[in-house]
C-alpha positions in Angstrom: -0.3 -16.1 34.0 0.2 -19.7 33.0 3.2 -21.0 31.1 1.1 -21.2 28.0 0.0 -17.6 28.4 3.7 -16.6 28.8 4.5 -18.5 25.5 1.8 -16.6 23.7 2.9 -13.2 25.0 6.5 -13.9 24.0 5.4 -15.1 20.5 3.2 -12.0 20.0 6.1 -9.7 20.9 8.4 -11.6 18.5 5.8 -11.5 15.7 5.4 -7.8 16.1 9.1 -7.4 15.4 9.1 -9.8 12.4 9.4 -7.5 9.5 8.6 -10.2 6.9 5.5 -11.3 8.8 4.3 -7.7 9.5 4.9 -6.9 5.8 2.9 -9.9 4.6 0.0 -8.9 6.9 0.1 -5.3 5.6 0.2 -6.6 2.0 -2.8 -8.8 2.6 -4.8 -5.9 4.1 -4.1 -3.7 1.0 -4.8 -6.6 -1.4 -8.0 -7.6 0.2 -9.6 -4.1 0.7 -10.8 -3.4 -2.9 -12.2 -6.9 -3.4 -14.3 -6.3 -0.3 -13.0 -9.4 1.5 -14.5 -8.2 4.8 -18.0 -8.4 3.3 -17.9 -12.2 3.1 -18.6 -13.1 6.7 -21.6 -13.4 9.0 -22.4 -13.8 12.7 -25.2 -16.2 13.7 -26.9 -15.5 10.4 -26.4 -11.7 10.0 -23.8 -10.2 7.7 -20.9 -8.7 9.6 -18.6 -6.4 7.7 -15.4 -7.2 9.6 -12.2 -9.1 9.2 -12.4 -12.5 11.1 -9.4 -11.5 13.1 -11.2 -8.5 14.6 -14.3 -10.6 15.2 -12.2 -13.0 17.3 -10.6 -10.1 19.2 -14.0 -8.6 19.9 -15.6 -11.8 21.3 -12.5 -12.3 23.5 -12.8 -8.7 24.8 -16.5 -9.0 25.6 -16.0 -12.4 27.3 -13.1 -11.0 29.4 -14.7 -7.6 30.3 -18.2 -9.1 30.9 -20.0 -5.8 30.2 -23.6 -5.1 31.2 -23.9 -2.8 28.1 -22.2 -2.7 24.8 -22.8 0.5 22.8 -22.2 0.3 19.1 -22.2 3.3 16.7 -22.9 1.8 13.3 -25.4 -1.0 12.6 -25.4 -1.8 8.9 -26.8 -5.4 8.6 -26.6 -6.0 12.3 -24.0 -8.7 12.4 -21.9 -7.0 15.0 -24.9 -6.4 17.3 -25.8 -10.0 17.0 -22.2 -11.1 17.7 -22.0 -8.9 20.8 -25.4 -10.1 22.0 -24.3 -13.7 21.5 -21.3 -13.3 23.8 -23.5 -11.5 26.4 -25.9 -14.4 26.3 -23.0 -16.9 26.9 -22.0 -14.8 29.9 -25.5 -15.0 31.2 -25.4 -18.8 30.7 -22.0 -19.1 32.4 -23.3 -17.1 35.4 -26.3 -19.3 35.7 -24.1 -22.4 35.7 -21.7 -20.9 38.3 -24.6 -19.9 40.5 -26.6 -23.1 40.0 -29.6 -21.1 39.0 -32.2 -21.6 36.2 -31.6 -19.1 33.3 -34.5 -17.2 31.8 -32.8 -15.5 28.9 -35.6 -13.0 28.6 -34.9 -11.5 32.0 -31.2 -10.7 31.5 -30.3 -7.1 32.0 -27.2 -7.3 29.7 -27.9 -5.3 26.5 -26.4 -4.2 23.2 -27.4 -0.7 22.1 -26.9 0.1 18.4 -27.0 3.5 16.9 -27.3 4.3 13.2 -28.3 7.3 11.1 -30.2 5.0 8.7 -31.4 1.6 9.9 -32.9 0.2 6.7 -36.2 -1.6 7.1 -35.0 -4.9 5.8 -32.1 -4.9 8.2 -34.2 -3.8 11.1 -36.8 -6.5 10.4 -34.1 -9.1 10.3 -32.5 -8.0 13.5 -35.8 -7.9 15.3 -36.6 -11.4 14.0 -33.3 -12.8 15.3 -33.5 -15.1 18.4 -31.2 -12.6 20.2 -33.3 -9.6 19.5 -34.4 -9.4 23.1 -30.8 -8.4 24.0 -30.6 -5.6 21.3 -32.0 -2.1 21.4 -31.6 0.4 18.5 -31.6 4.1 18.1 -32.0 5.7 14.7 -30.2 9.0 14.3 -26.8 10.4 13.9 -24.5 9.2 16.6 -23.2 12.8 17.2 -26.7 14.4 17.3 -27.0 15.9 20.8 -30.4 14.4 21.3 -29.1 10.9 20.5 -26.0 11.4 22.7 -28.2 12.5 25.6 -30.4 9.5 25.1 -27.4 7.1 25.1 -25.9 8.7 28.1 -29.2 8.4 30.0 -29.4 4.7 29.1 -25.8 4.1 30.1 -26.4 5.5 33.6 -28.3 2.3 34.4 -25.3 0.1 33.8 -22.1 -0.5 35.8 -19.8 -2.0 33.1 -19.9 -0.4 29.7 -18.0 -1.1 26.5 -18.0 1.2 23.4 -17.6 0.3 19.8 -17.3 3.1 17.1 -17.9 2.0 13.5 -20.1 4.5 11.7 -19.0 7.5 9.6 -15.2 7.3 9.4 -14.3 10.9 8.9 -11.9 12.5 11.4 -14.4 15.1 12.6 -17.2 12.6 13.1 -15.2 10.0 14.9 -13.6 12.7 17.1 -17.1 13.9 18.1 -18.1 10.3 18.8 -15.1 9.8 21.0 -15.8 13.0 23.0 -19.4 11.8 23.4 -19.0 8.1 24.1 -15.5 7.4 25.3 -16.3 8.8 28.8 -19.0 6.1 29.1 -16.3 3.4 29.0 -15.9 1.7 32.4 -12.5 1.3 34.0 -10.8 -1.8 32.6 -13.1 -1.8 29.6 -12.5 -0.7 26.1 -13.5 1.9 23.6 -12.8 0.3 20.2 -12.5 2.5 17.1 -12.7 0.6 13.8 -11.3 1.4 10.4 -8.2 3.2 11.6 -6.6 1.3 8.7 -7.7 4.1 6.4 -4.6 6.1 7.6 -2.3 3.2 6.5 -3.4 2.3 3.0 -3.4 4.3 -0.3 -6.3 6.8 -0.8 -7.2 4.8 -3.9 -8.6 2.2 -1.6 -11.6 4.5 -0.8 -12.1 6.6 -4.0 -15.8 7.2 -3.4 -15.7 7.9 0.3 -15.3 11.2 2.3 -12.4 9.8 4.4 -8.7 9.5 3.4 -5.2 9.7 4.9 -5.2 12.5 7.4 -9.0 12.4 7.7 -10.0 9.1 9.4 -10.6 7.3 12.7 -6.9 6.9 13.4 -6.2 10.6 13.2 -9.3 11.2 15.4 -7.9 8.8 18.0 -4.6 10.5 18.0 -6.1 13.9 18.5 -8.5 12.7 21.2 -5.8 11.1 23.2 -3.8 14.4 23.0 -6.9 16.3 24.2 -7.3 13.9 27.2 -3.7 14.6 28.2 -4.1 18.3 27.9 -7.5 18.5 29.5 -8.8 15.2 31.0 -12.5 14.4 30.6 -14.5 12.9 33.4 -15.9 9.4 32.9 -19.4 8.3 33.6 -18.2 7.3 37.1 -17.1 10.9 37.7 -13.4 9.7 37.7 -10.8 11.2 35.3 -10.8 9.4 31.9 -7.5 7.8 31.0 -7.3 5.8 27.8 -4.3 4.0 26.3 -3.8 2.2 23.0 -3.6 -1.5 23.7 -1.0 -2.4 21.1 -0.8 -6.0 22.3 -4.1 -6.7 20.5 -3.0 -5.4 17.1 0.4 -7.1 17.6 -1.4 -10.4 18.1 -3.8 -10.0 15.2 -1.4 -8.4 12.7 -4.4 -8.5 10.3 -6.7 -5.8 11.7 -8.7 -2.8 10.5 -8.3 -1.2 14.0 -4.6 -0.7 14.7 -4.3 2.0 17.4 -8.1 1.7 17.8 -8.3 -0.7 20.7 -8.4 1.8 23.6 -8.3 0.5 27.1 -9.5 2.6 30.0 -7.0 2.4 32.8 
């Protein structure tokens, strides 16, 4: 760790204990939810329904982990798929530079696999027309449908380093089933990221027309799943016991995030 890294780590720890700063971040999250602030951004031309802070965190994680496969449950407009694919493409480029080889982007094995129960035609067409479409595969169907789960598990077997992102239906039961299905695919040292855990921390009035609420959301699913792992460990794809921990250093650094307690690192 460099002196600058040590400065950053110390500052992050201090910020997490700064009640005024944490309160301001919390107030911004509540104030910005109903105006749909997170709908205002894009990634390389495709809308991405995320807060910029989480977008930065995700590209940092992908660059650091260097996965061969990123599995994303939830596609919407495809901005997250494109962002993940763009970082994988940069990793391909960096590898070619390091190895002194010529890069043919069409032959890279690194992929993003998106799953959605309803991939609307105009979004599918736009994703397929994107220059990074060759790095993106999509499956239409419920992410917890056994047929879909089996298909994803079969695909994942062909990859050594896998990262998982869950951002589809945000009810407790749905996310819990996604965790049971896909968290075991997470490679050691990689992450399973669960978005919209913030639902547990804001008033129910923020989501008046949605089936999720306090007590019924991704954060409660994460908490239950981690308890399940402690009581009865699952095996990972590598046939090693699955051990996940909440990486609070990420949420402490971001402060503004929809995924508090949702950045899960596999030990």
